[in-house]
C-alpha positions, 0 to 999 in steps of 0.5 A: 193262221188268222182268219180274215174276219180279224181284218126298231119298234115296240108292241104292248105286252097284251094279248089281242091278236089271234093265233096264226097256224104254221106249217109243220112240214119238218116236224115228223122227222124229229118227233120220232127221233130216239123212239128206239131208245125210249128211256124209263120215265123217272117217278122219283119226284114226289109232291113235296119236291118243288110241289110237283104232283102226280098229275104233273108227272103224267103231263111230262110222261105224255110229252116224253112219249110224243117226243119219242123219249127224247127231250133236249135241254139246250141251256146248261152251264158248268156246275159242281155236281158233275165233272164229266159228260157221263155224270152230266148226262146221267143227271139229265136223265134223272130229270127226263132229259136225254140230250144237253147243250153246255156253255159258259161265257168267259167272266169279267174280273172273275178268274177261273182255274180252267179255260172255259172252252176247254172245260165245256169241250172236255165235258161234251166229248166225254158224254157218249154223244149226249152232251154238246157245247158252244164255243166262246171267247173273252170279250172283257179286255179293256183293250180289245184290239190288243187281244183281238187276234188271240180271242178270235183264233180261240173262238175259231179253233173250237168252232172247227171241232164241229162234231161236238161244238154247235156254235158260239155263245155271248152273254152281253149283260154278264160280260159288260159287252154292249150290243153296239160293240164292234166285237159282235161284228168280229164274232159274226164275221168269224162265224160267217167265214167258218166253213161248217154248218155250226153257224149259230150265235146263242146270245143272252137277251134280257136282264140278269139277276146279277144286275140286282141285289144278287150281283152286289152280294157276290161282288159281280159287275153286270150291266143291264141298261138298254145297250146291253139287252135291246135286241134291235141293236142286233138287227143290222147283223141279223139282216147282214148274215141271213145264213147265221142263226140267232138264238135269243136266249131268255127272249128278253124276259124280266129277271129283276123286280119292278122296282129296279131301274133296269126293269123294262115292263117286257119291252124287250120281250116284245121286241124279241117276239117281233124280230122272230116274226120279221126274220127267218134266222131269229129264234127264241128260248124259254131258258130260265123263265120257269126257274122256281124256288123249292116250294114251286113258286116262279122266281121271275113272274111273267113266263106264262103271259110271255108264252101266251104272247108268243103263241098269239103272235104266231111264233110257236114254231120259233120257240124252243124250251131250255132250262138254264137250271143245271146249277141245281140238278133237281130243279131241271125237271120242275122247270121242264114241267112248268114250261110244258104247262105254260105251253098247254095253257097258252094253246100250243098244240101237241105238235107245237110242244113237241117241236119246242121240246125237240125239233126246234132245238135240232133245227136251230143248233143243227144237230 
């Protein structure tokens, strides 16, 4: 049956304020999770792989120990190197990640030989409890009203598979969905009416490389003007649905070059940070921010500065690490190590780093 749901400020990207201490009353219940199943630390990476050094491996080993051997990667996409959940979980374990969260948007003008929700659910449900997923829907129809009932039922049918499906996913710039679109409200109303604990909307906030030369090369249309990436357009929804958690994936990071028309000088990263300060139900992810080339250089500069800003603005407790690197299996651990090093340089305490690598993700996605 059709559910009844089918019926601004900017801060300079500077580092002037002082760190704000936060209570960690819930951290202890997460930091020891998985300690009884501590996996063997992998030492297969050499200094020639993404320039990961033996010291880097020691840093990662320390973080793993404080996480009880359990680091979570809550930003994974379907990739050619795995066909089922067991293969994906094994690949994550090679990168010292124990649990993963898998999701894909329904692409625009790019037909796939499978249904997105069915694909990610099948992978997650064949992982022996190591992989979870998010549900989505196709928002790219030219006539939304014509397809609205079908798409919202598609979303709701997977949200009801609560043991494996932890929430909903949207990717506005990738699917040409304006943040001002009524579709956003439709999705949130379905989440709100859903009688379950998986009331989470993970939403891409920030530009995408596909808005630049890469998109032109592959013939993929994405849109990165303000109405597709400014998180303030979501503010009315954040206020209206305090029981829904908003995970701002990528935290407004810049994924285009400064010469591009859609480069915003970290304006929307600042907005994400401010909204995480203002609203208890807004959280930020570090996904893709520490993506690297094989020589270890960052593909998208500014990540270390962004993490410092997060710390200085007192939102370390609202930030979770994620890779968004599953397309190349070997790149997951370098992104993890670089993220840890950025947190260390930014002054994240050990407790805060452990929270980012495990506890915050558990809180946001309500494992």
